[in-house]
N, CA, C and O atoms as a MOPAC input file, in Angstrom:
PM7 MOZYME 1SCF
protein

 N    -29.90700 1    71.50900 1   243.39700 1
 C    -29.74800 1    71.10200 1   244.71300 1
 C    -31.24900 1    70.48700 1   245.21400 1
 O    -31.51500 1    70.47200 1   246.41500 1
 N    -31.93300 1    70.12600 1   244.49200 1
 C    -33.07900 1    69.46400 1   244.85400 1
 C    -33.18700 1    68.34300 1   245.69300 1
 O    -32.83800 1    67.23100 1   245.29800 1
 N    -33.72700 1    68.57500 1   247.03300 1
 C    -33.86200 1    67.68600 1   248.03300 1
 C    -32.65000 1    68.00600 1   249.10300 1
 O    -32.49100 1    67.27000 1   250.07700 1
 N    -31.85900 1    69.07700 1   248.87900 1
 C    -30.76500 1    69.38100 1   249.99500 1
 C    -31.17300 1    70.75000 1   250.12600 1
 O    -31.44200 1    71.02100 1   251.29600 1
 N    -31.31400 1    71.72100 1   249.31400 1
 C    -31.38300 1    73.02900 1   249.65400 1
 C    -32.96700 1    73.49300 1   249.34300 1
 O    -33.44800 1    74.44400 1   249.95800 1
 N    -33.68300 1    72.80400 1   248.41400 1
 C    -34.96100 1    73.00100 1   247.98800 1
 C    -35.85800 1    71.56000 1   247.85000 1
 O    -35.34900 1    70.44500 1   247.96400 1
 N    -37.04100 1    71.77000 1   247.62800 1
 C    -37.80600 1    70.64500 1   247.17900 1
 C    -38.75100 1    71.23900 1   246.09000 1
 O    -39.73600 1    71.93400 1   246.34300 1
 N    -38.28400 1    70.84300 1   244.72600 1
 C    -38.96900 1    71.36400 1   243.59900 1
 C    -39.57000 1    70.10500 1   242.95100 1
 O    -40.15500 1    70.31300 1   241.88900 1
 N    -39.53400 1    68.90000 1   243.37100 1
 C    -39.93500 1    67.86500 1   242.62900 1
 C    -41.39200 1    68.00300 1   242.18600 1
 O    -41.70500 1    68.02300 1   240.99600 1
 N    -42.29900 1    68.10100 1   243.21800 1
 C    -43.85300 1    68.50000 1   242.97500 1
 C    -44.02200 1    69.58400 1   242.01000 1
 O    -44.85000 1    69.48000 1   241.10500 1
 N    -43.19700 1    70.74100 1   242.16500 1
 C    -43.47000 1    71.81500 1   241.28100 1
 C    -43.20000 1    71.66900 1   240.00300 1
 O    -43.95000 1    72.18300 1   239.17400 1
 N    -42.10400 1    70.95800 1   239.62400 1
 C    -41.86800 1    70.44000 1   238.40600 1
 C    -42.68500 1    69.39700 1   237.59400 1
 O    -42.76900 1    69.32200 1   236.36800 1
 N    -43.26000 1    68.62200 1   238.51400 1
 C    -44.13600 1    67.75500 1   238.13100 1
 C    -45.68900 1    68.36600 1   237.58900 1
 O    -46.33600 1    67.99600 1   236.60900 1
 N    -46.00900 1    69.38900 1   238.56100 1
 C    -47.06100 1    70.06300 1   238.00600 1
 C    -46.97500 1    70.81600 1   236.90200 1
 O    -47.95100 1    70.97200 1   236.16900 1
 N    -45.84300 1    71.34300 1   236.67000 1
 C    -45.50300 1    72.25800 1   235.47000 1
 C    -45.47200 1    71.23400 1   234.31500 1
 O    -46.01500 1    71.51900 1   233.24800 1
 N    -44.90100 1    70.14300 1   234.48300 1
 C    -44.78000 1    69.27000 1   233.18800 1
 C    -46.08200 1    68.80600 1   232.95000 1
 O    -46.43200 1    68.75600 1   231.77100 1
 N    -46.91600 1    68.43800 1   233.86200 1
 C    -48.19100 1    67.75800 1   233.58800 1
 C    -49.17300 1    68.76300 1   232.93200 1
 O    -50.01600 1    68.46200 1   232.08700 1
 N    -48.91300 1    70.18400 1   233.51300 1
 C    -49.63200 1    71.21700 1   232.57900 1
 C    -49.30900 1    71.42400 1   231.26400 1
 O    -50.14400 1    71.59300 1   230.37600 1
 N    -47.88700 1    71.41400 1   231.08500 1
 C    -47.24600 1    71.41800 1   229.76500 1
 C    -47.75200 1    70.53900 1   228.81300 1
 O    -47.84800 1    70.95400 1   227.65800 1
 N    -48.17000 1    69.15100 1   229.13700 1
 C    -48.41800 1    68.18300 1   228.29800 1
 C    -49.85400 1    68.27100 1   228.02100 1
 O    -50.33000 1    67.89700 1   226.94900 1
 N    -50.67300 1    68.85300 1   229.15300 1
 C    -52.02000 1    69.07000 1   228.73900 1
 C    -52.14400 1    70.11500 1   227.43900 1
 O    -53.05900 1    70.07700 1   226.61600 1
 N    -51.32500 1    70.80700 1   227.43400 1
 C    -51.41200 1    71.93200 1   226.25100 1
 C    -51.22500 1    70.91100 1   225.05400 1
 O    -51.82300 1    71.20600 1   224.01900 1
 N    -50.56900 1    69.89800 1   225.05900 1
 C    -50.41000 1    69.09400 1   223.97300 1
 C    -51.31800 1    67.96000 1   223.70900 1
 O    -51.14600 1    67.00000 1   222.95800 1
 N    -52.31100 1    68.25200 1   224.46400 1
 C    -53.67700 1    67.28100 1   224.39100 1
 C    -53.76400 1    66.01900 1   225.09200 1
 O    -54.56100 1    65.14700 1   224.74800 1
 N    -52.92300 1    65.89000 1   226.12000 1
 C    -52.83100 1    64.70100 1   226.98300 1
 C    -53.05300 1    65.08200 1   228.46200 1
 O    -52.65300 1    66.15900 1   228.90500 1
 N    -53.66500 1    64.22000 1   229.17200 1
 C    -53.79700 1    64.59600 1   230.63900 1
 C    -53.38000 1    63.34500 1   231.51300 1
 O    -54.07900 1    62.43100 1   231.95000 1
 N    -51.75400 1    63.63300 1   231.65600 1
 C    -51.21600 1    62.56600 1   232.56500 1
 C    -51.48800 1    62.90500 1   234.01600 1
 O    -51.74500 1    64.02600 1   234.45500 1
 N    -51.38700 1    61.69200 1   234.74400 1
 C    -51.51200 1    62.09800 1   236.06700 1
 C    -50.02000 1    62.06500 1   236.85100 1
 O    -49.14700 1    61.28800 1   236.46500 1
 N    -49.80600 1    62.98200 1   237.98700 1
 C    -48.65900 1    63.21000 1   238.56900 1
 C    -47.75200 1    62.07200 1   238.65900 1
 O    -46.63200 1    62.16400 1   238.15600 1
 N    -48.17900 1    60.85400 1   239.33800 1
 C    -47.74300 1    59.66900 1   239.57600 1
 C    -47.02200 1    59.06500 1   238.21400 1
 O    -46.15600 1    58.21200 1   238.40700 1
 N    -47.29100 1    59.41200 1   236.97500 1
 C    -46.79000 1    58.90600 1   235.86400 1
 C    -45.42700 1    59.27800 1   235.59400 1
 O    -44.71300 1    58.63100 1   234.82800 1
 N    -45.01000 1    60.43100 1   236.28200 1
 C    -43.72300 1    61.04600 1   236.14300 1
 C    -42.70300 1    60.36000 1   237.00600 1
 O    -41.50300 1    60.56700 1   236.82700 1
 N    -43.16200 1    59.52300 1   237.96600 1
 C    -42.24300 1    58.97700 1   239.12900 1
 C    -41.23200 1    58.12200 1   238.48400 1
 O    -40.05800 1    58.15500 1   238.85500 1
 N    -41.66900 1    57.30700 1   237.47000 1
 C    -40.62100 1    56.32900 1   237.00300 1
 C    -39.50800 1    57.06100 1   236.35800 1
 O    -38.39000 1    56.55600 1   236.25700 1
 N    -39.83100 1    58.38500 1   235.86600 1
 C    -38.72200 1    59.00000 1   234.82200 1
 C    -37.97700 1    60.08800 1   235.80800 1
 O    -37.20600 1    60.88400 1   235.27200 1
 N    -38.16400 1    60.14300 1   237.11200 1
 C    -37.68100 1    61.14000 1   238.06200 1
 C    -36.08300 1    60.87000 1   238.06700 1
 O    -35.65500 1    59.71900 1   238.16100 1
 N    -35.35400 1    61.82400 1   237.97700 1
 C    -33.76800 1    61.56100 1   238.11600 1
 C    -33.08400 1    61.33100 1   236.89400 1
 O    -31.85400 1    61.27900 1   236.90100 1
 N    -33.94800 1    61.13800 1   235.49300 1
 C    -33.45300 1    60.87500 1   234.40100 1
 C    -33.25300 1    61.88000 1   233.47800 1
 O    -32.99800 1    61.66600 1   232.29300 1
 N    -33.37600 1    63.14100 1   234.06300 1
 C    -33.08000 1    64.40200 1   233.15700 1
 C    -34.40100 1    64.81100 1   232.59200 1
 O    -35.27600 1    63.96400 1   232.40800 1
 N    -34.61100 1    66.26400 1   232.26600 1
 C    -35.72400 1    66.85200 1   231.88000 1
 C    -36.34300 1    66.22200 1   230.67400 1
 O    -37.56800 1    66.11800 1   230.60300 1
 N    -35.54300 1    65.79200 1   229.71000 1
 C    -36.01500 1    65.55300 1   228.25400 1
 C    -36.78500 1    64.12100 1   228.57300 1
 O    -37.85200 1    63.86100 1   228.01800 1
 N    -36.17200 1    63.23100 1   229.49200 1
 C    -36.72600 1    62.00000 1   229.68100 1
 C    -37.92800 1    62.09700 1   230.76500 1
 O    -38.87500 1    61.33100 1   230.58600 1
 N    -37.95800 1    62.78600 1   231.63400 1
 C    -38.96400 1    62.95600 1   232.64300 1
 C    -40.31600 1    63.46800 1   231.80400 1
 O    -41.42500 1    62.95100 1   231.93700 1
 N    -40.04300 1    64.46000 1   231.01400 1
 C    -41.46000 1    65.02900 1   230.24700 1
 C    -41.56100 1    64.00600 1   229.08400 1
 O    -42.61800 1    63.40600 1   228.88700 1
 N    -40.36100 1    63.79100 1   228.24200 1
 C    -40.62100 1    63.02100 1   227.10600 1
 C    -41.15300 1    61.38800 1   227.36500 1
 O    -41.73500 1    60.73700 1   226.49800 1
 N    -40.89600 1    60.99100 1   228.43700 1
 C    -41.03000 1    59.57600 1   228.88000 1
 C    -42.65300 1    59.52100 1   228.98200 1
 O    -43.24200 1    58.57600 1   228.45800 1
 N    -43.32500 1    60.47900 1   229.62100 1
 C    -44.80700 1    60.54000 1   229.94600 1
 C    -45.54700 1    60.82000 1   228.58200 1
 O    -46.62700 1    60.30000 1   228.30100 1
 N    -44.85600 1    61.70100 1   227.75300 1
 C    -45.35500 1    61.96000 1   226.65200 1
 C    -45.39000 1    60.64600 1   225.79400 1
 O    -46.49000 1    60.23400 1   225.42500 1
 N    -44.44000 1    60.08200 1   225.51400 1
 C    -44.47500 1    58.94500 1   224.84400 1
 C    -45.34400 1    57.68500 1   225.32900 1
 O    -45.59600 1    56.80600 1   224.50500 1
 N    -45.83100 1    57.57400 1   226.72200 1
 C    -46.51600 1    56.77400 1   227.12100 1
 C    -48.00800 1    57.10100 1   226.66100 1
 O    -48.95200 1    56.31700 1   226.76100 1
 N    -48.05600 1    58.28300 1   226.18500 1
 C    -49.56500 1    58.88000 1   225.71500 1
 C    -49.50200 1    58.66500 1   224.37100 1
 O    -50.56700 1    58.94000 1   223.81800 1
 N    -48.53400 1    58.22500 1   223.54900 1
 C    -48.49200 1    58.39000 1   222.17700 1
 C    -48.04500 1    59.65400 1   221.37600 1
 O    -48.17000 1    59.90100 1   220.17700 1
 N    -47.51200 1    60.35000 1   222.33900 1
 C    -46.99200 1    61.72800 1   221.90600 1
 C    -45.44700 1    61.89300 1   221.45200 1
 O    -44.60200 1    61.53300 1   222.27100 1
 N    -45.03200 1    62.38900 1   220.26300 1
 C    -43.59300 1    62.37000 1   220.27700 1
 C    -43.08000 1    63.55100 1   220.91900 1
 O    -43.52700 1    64.65300 1   220.60100 1
 N    -42.21400 1    63.43200 1   221.76200 1
 C    -41.45600 1    64.63300 1   222.57100 1
 C    -40.74300 1    65.60900 1   221.80400 1
 O    -40.01200 1    65.24600 1   220.88300 1
 N    -40.88900 1    66.80600 1   222.09800 1
 C    -40.15600 1    67.96200 1   221.44800 1
 C    -39.45700 1    68.87500 1   222.33300 1
 O    -40.00200 1    68.91000 1   223.43600 1
 N    -38.62200 1    69.49000 1   222.25100 1
 C    -37.84300 1    70.14900 1   223.36300 1
 C    -38.85300 1    71.48400 1   223.69700 1
 O    -38.62700 1    72.13900 1   224.71400 1
 N    -39.96100 1    71.84800 1   222.80300 1
 C    -40.79200 1    72.94000 1   223.21100 1
 C    -41.57300 1    72.41400 1   224.39500 1
 O    -41.91200 1    73.22400 1   225.25800 1
 N    -41.85800 1    71.27300 1   224.50700 1
 C    -42.49300 1    70.63000 1   225.75400 1
 C    -41.89400 1    71.26200 1   226.99600 1
 O    -42.53000 1    71.98700 1   227.76100 1
 N    -40.54000 1    70.90800 1   227.14300 1
 C    -39.64100 1    71.13000 1   228.28200 1
 C    -39.76800 1    72.78800 1   228.37800 1
 O    -40.01700 1    73.30100 1   229.46900 1
 N    -39.61400 1    73.47600 1   227.36600 1
 C    -39.59200 1    74.99000 1   227.36200 1
 C    -40.99900 1    75.48100 1   228.08600 1
 O    -41.09200 1    76.20200 1   229.07900 1
 N    -42.02800 1    74.90800 1   227.33800 1
 C    -43.42900 1    75.22100 1   227.99700 1
 C    -43.39000 1    75.02800 1   229.63500 1
 O    -43.69900 1    75.89900 1   230.44700 1
 N    -42.93300 1    73.66900 1   229.94400 1
 C    -42.97500 1    73.37500 1   231.41400 1
 C    -42.03900 1    74.20100 1   232.26600 1
 O    -42.32300 1    74.33000 1   233.45700 1
 N    -41.02500 1    74.73500 1   231.81300 1
 C    -40.26100 1    75.64400 1   232.58500 1
 C    -40.79300 1    77.07000 1   232.64000 1
 O    -40.58500 1    77.76200 1   233.63700 1
 N    -41.42400 1    77.49400 1   231.66600 1
 C    -42.28400 1    78.69800 1   231.84800 1
 C    -43.16100 1    78.58300 1   232.89000 1
 O    -43.23100 1    79.48000 1   233.73000 1
 N    -43.90900 1    77.50100 1   232.95600 1
 C    -44.98600 1    77.34200 1   233.89000 1
 C    -44.30200 1    77.21500 1   235.22300 1
 O    -44.81900 1    77.78400 1   236.18400 1
 N    -43.30600 1    76.59800 1   235.36500 1
 C    -42.69700 1    76.30700 1   236.52600 1
 C    -42.08800 1    77.81500 1   237.19900 1
 O    -42.22100 1    78.12700 1   238.38200 1
 N    -41.55600 1    78.46200 1   236.38700 1
 C    -41.01400 1    79.75700 1   236.70100 1
 C    -42.25200 1    80.75700 1   237.13400 1
 O    -42.04500 1    81.66800 1   237.93500 1
 N    -43.31100 1    80.57200 1   236.66200 1
 C    -44.56400 1    81.36500 1   236.94500 1
 C    -45.02000 1    81.10600 1   238.33500 1
 O    -45.64800 1    81.96900 1   238.94800 1
 N    -44.71100 1    79.87700 1   238.89100 1
 C    -45.14500 1    79.57500 1   240.22000 1
 C    -43.93100 1    79.14800 1   241.30300 1
 O    -43.65800 1    78.03100 1   241.74500 1
 N    -43.30600 1    80.44600 1   241.56600 1
 C    -42.26700 1    79.92500 1   242.78400 1
 C    -42.80500 1    79.57900 1   244.20300 1
 O    -42.14100 1    79.10600 1   245.12500 1
 N    -44.14700 1    79.90300 1   244.21400 1
 C    -44.81800 1    79.58000 1   245.56500 1
 C    -44.87200 1    77.73000 1   245.70800 1
 O    -45.05000 1    77.13400 1   246.77000 1
 N    -44.70500 1    77.19300 1   244.58500 1
 C    -44.77300 1    75.73900 1   244.52100 1
 C    -43.41600 1    75.04300 1   244.90800 1
 O    -43.28100 1    73.82100 1   244.96100 1
 N    -42.40900 1    75.97500 1   245.17600 1
 C    -41.01700 1    75.24900 1   245.46400 1
 C    -40.87300 1    75.69000 1   246.80700 1
 O    -41.08700 1    76.82200 1   247.24100 1
 N    -40.45200 1    74.58600 1   247.48000 1
 C    -40.24400 1    74.87700 1   248.99600 1
 C    -38.68800 1    74.93400 1   249.32000 1
 O    -37.96300 1    73.97600 1   249.05000 1
 N    -38.21600 1    76.07600 1   249.89900 1
 C    -36.93100 1    76.19500 1   250.28800 1
 C    -36.64000 1    75.85700 1   251.73100 1
 O    -37.10800 1    76.47600 1   252.68500 1
 N    -35.86600 1    74.87100 1   251.80300 1
 C    -35.59600 1    74.51200 1   253.33500 1
 C    -35.14900 1    75.60600 1   254.25200 1
 O    -34.45400 1    76.51000 1   253.79000 1
 N    -35.45100 1    75.59900 1   255.36800 1
 C    -35.11500 1    76.64200 1   256.30500 1
 C    -33.58800 1    76.68300 1   256.54200 1
 O    -32.96300 1    77.73900 1   256.63900 1
 N    -33.07800 1    75.55000 1   256.62100 1
 C    -31.58900 1    75.48400 1   257.05800 1
 C    -30.73200 1    76.03700 1   255.75100 1
 O    -29.68900 1    76.67800 1   255.88000 1
 N    -31.31100 1    75.70200 1   254.50500 1
 C    -30.51200 1    76.27300 1   253.34500 1
 C    -30.37000 1    77.82100 1   253.45900 1
 O    -29.35800 1    78.45900 1   253.16800 1
 N    -31.63000 1    78.35700 1   253.96100 1
 C    -31.53900 1    79.82900 1   253.70100 1
 C    -30.82100 1    80.34000 1   254.89800 1
 O    -30.29600 1    81.44000 1   254.72800 1
 N    -30.66700 1    79.76500 1   256.14000 1
 C    -29.78700 1    80.13400 1   257.16500 1
 C    -28.45500 1    79.96300 1   256.68700 1
 O    -27.75000 1    80.97200 1   256.66900 1
 N    -27.96100 1    78.85400 1   256.28500 1
 C    -26.64200 1    78.48000 1   255.84700 1
 C    -26.15000 1    79.50900 1   254.97200 1
 O    -25.15800 1    80.14400 1   255.33000 1
 N    -26.75800 1    79.78500 1   253.77000 1
 C    -26.30100 1    80.73100 1   252.86200 1
 C    -26.14100 1    82.04800 1   253.49900 1
 O    -25.05000 1    82.61300 1   253.58300 1
 N    -27.37000 1    82.58000 1   253.99400 1
 C    -27.32700 1    83.85800 1   254.67700 1
 C    -26.06600 1    84.12300 1   255.59800 1
 O    -25.39400 1    85.15400 1   255.59700 1
 N    -25.85400 1    82.90900 1   256.44800 1
 C    -25.00200 1    83.14900 1   257.43900 1
 C    -23.43200 1    83.22700 1   256.84500 1
 O    -22.53100 1    83.94000 1   257.28800 1
 N    -23.36700 1    82.37100 1   255.81500 1
 C    -22.04600 1    82.56800 1   255.15800 1
 C    -21.64900 1    84.03000 1   254.71600 1
 O    -20.57600 1    84.59800 1   254.92000 1
 N    -22.89800 1    84.56000 1   253.98600 1
 C    -22.71500 1    85.80100 1   253.32500 1
 C    -22.34400 1    86.63600 1   254.20900 1
 O    -21.34900 1    87.33400 1   254.01600 1
 N    -23.22700 1    86.73600 1   255.57700 1
 C    -23.16900 1    87.87400 1   256.46200 1
 C    -21.79800 1    87.81700 1   257.20000 1
 O    -21.39400 1    88.84200 1   257.75100 1
 N    -21.13900 1    86.79300 1   257.23600 1
 C    -19.72800 1    86.55500 1   257.61700 1
 C    -18.63800 1    87.08500 1   256.69000 1
 O    -17.46600 1    87.15200 1   257.06000 1
 N    -19.04800 1    87.46100 1   255.47600 1
 C    -18.18900 1    88.08500 1   254.28600 1
 C    -17.71100 1    86.69200 1   253.60900 1
 O    -16.63700 1    86.88100 1   253.03600 1
 N    -18.10100 1    85.53200 1   253.50500 1
 C    -17.75400 1    84.53000 1   253.03500 1
 C    -18.59900 1    84.37700 1   251.52600 1
 O    -19.80500 1    84.59400 1   251.40500 1
 N    -17.80800 1    84.01500 1   250.57500 1
 C    -18.56000 1    83.78300 1   249.26900 1
 C    -19.37200 1    82.55000 1   249.32300 1
 O    -18.96700 1    81.55000 1   249.91700 1
 N    -20.42500 1    82.59700 1   248.76100 1
 C    -21.51500 1    81.50500 1   248.78200 1
 C    -21.54600 1    80.87700 1   247.51300 1
 O    -21.85300 1    81.70200 1   246.65300 1
 N    -21.33700 1    79.67100 1   247.02700 1
 C    -21.45000 1    79.12300 1   245.90800 1
 C    -22.17900 1    77.79600 1   246.02000 1
 O    -21.87700 1    76.95100 1   246.86200 1
 N    -23.08700 1    77.66300 1   245.19200 1
 C    -24.06900 1    76.44100 1   245.23100 1
 C    -23.72000 1    75.72600 1   243.97000 1
 O    -23.83100 1    76.29200 1   242.88300 1
 N    -23.26600 1    74.39800 1   244.09300 1
 C    -23.08900 1    73.73000 1   242.86900 1
 C    -23.60500 1    72.33700 1   243.03900 1
 O    -23.80600 1    71.84000 1   244.14700 1
 N    -23.82200 1    71.69300 1   241.84700 1
 C    -24.56900 1    70.27800 1   241.80000 1
 C    -23.66000 1    69.27100 1   241.17000 1
 O    -24.03200 1    68.10600 1   241.03000 1

């Protein structure tokens, strides 16, 4: 629900950047832009490949462990909290689907 309920693009970008640093490269955040919306494997793997590094699923695993360790980097839009909490407080079931 990125861009609708939350804004996590910057957070996952920073996590992917930190992940790839652990593999010996130092990508800039803007290098991920061309791979945005192409899935996590391509988002991380595309930048890794630009730096001559073969992508492995462990890169994504590390990126998500970094991402999950920093929830403060994700912005939850106020209207999304109000909408979900409002539905629940009225006894409605709230489901988020993408």
